[in-house]
N, C-alpha and C positions, 0 to 999 in steps of 0.2 A: 434587571437580570443580564449577567453577559452570557454571550453566545459561545457554546462550545464548539471547536473545530472538529470537522470530522475526522476519524482516525483511518478514514480509508480512501484518502486523497494520494496524489503521488507524492507530494511533499512530506506529508506525515510518514510515509513509508521510507523514503530517504533520510529523514531523521532520525527513525529507529533503525535503519540499517546504516549509518554512517561509515562504520568501519569496512563493512563489507562493500559499498558503494565505492569508497577511495580504493580499495584492493581491486575492484574489477576494471574502474579507471586505468591504475597501475597496470594492471595486466594488459589492458588493450596499449597502452603504450610500449609494453614489453615485448608484445607481438609485432607492433610495428619496427621496433628496433631489431627484432630478430630477422624479419623480412629485407629489411632494407640494408641492413650491414652486418651481423653476424649471428649465427645460431649459439655459439659458443656465449659470446656476450650476453644473448638473450637468456640463455641457461642460469648464468651468475646472477643476472638480475632477479630473475624468478626466484633464486634460492635467497637472496636478499630479502626478497618480498615475504617469502614463506618463514623466513626467520623473523622478520617483523612483526608478522601477524603471530608468531609463537609468543614473543614478548607480549604484544597486546593480548592475547588470550591470556597470559599469566597474571598482568597485572590489572586488568579492566574488570569491572563487575559485568555478570551474564548479561544485564540490561544494555550495557554500553557495546558490547560486542555482538549483540543479535543473533543472527543465523550461524555466526561462528562456533558458538557454543552449542555443540552437538553431543558431545559425552561429557565425562567428568573433565574438570579444569586439567588435572595432571595428564591425563589420556590425550587429549586435545593437543596439549603443549608437546609431548611426547611426539606424536603423529607429525605435527609440524617441524618438528627440528629434525624427526630422522628423514623426511623427506626433503628438509633445506641442505641436510649437511650431503645426503645422498646426490641431489640433483647438483650441489657445488663439485663434487669429486669428478662425478660424470661430465660436468660441462669443462672442467680442467684437463680430463685424460686426453692425451694424443690420440688421433687417429680413430677418434669414434664419431 
């Protein structure tokens, strides 16, 4: 009889939340870029990350996106896109 892996291990949690884990790693890199180089560049990178997450939320099933699936698919995508566009516009605005 094969042994079943526990769903309560860290590796199991990382597999279930793969998209979120990658997004948090990318966020860490963006924060480092913002601290070391430019806040405006970090803002643009964060806008790109949010846009990418919106696309992933739109095309992947709920099981694949894990904790990024908070509301209905359309509302999640709309909120992520509005945040991405707003942050992109703000980070390219002069004197902010």
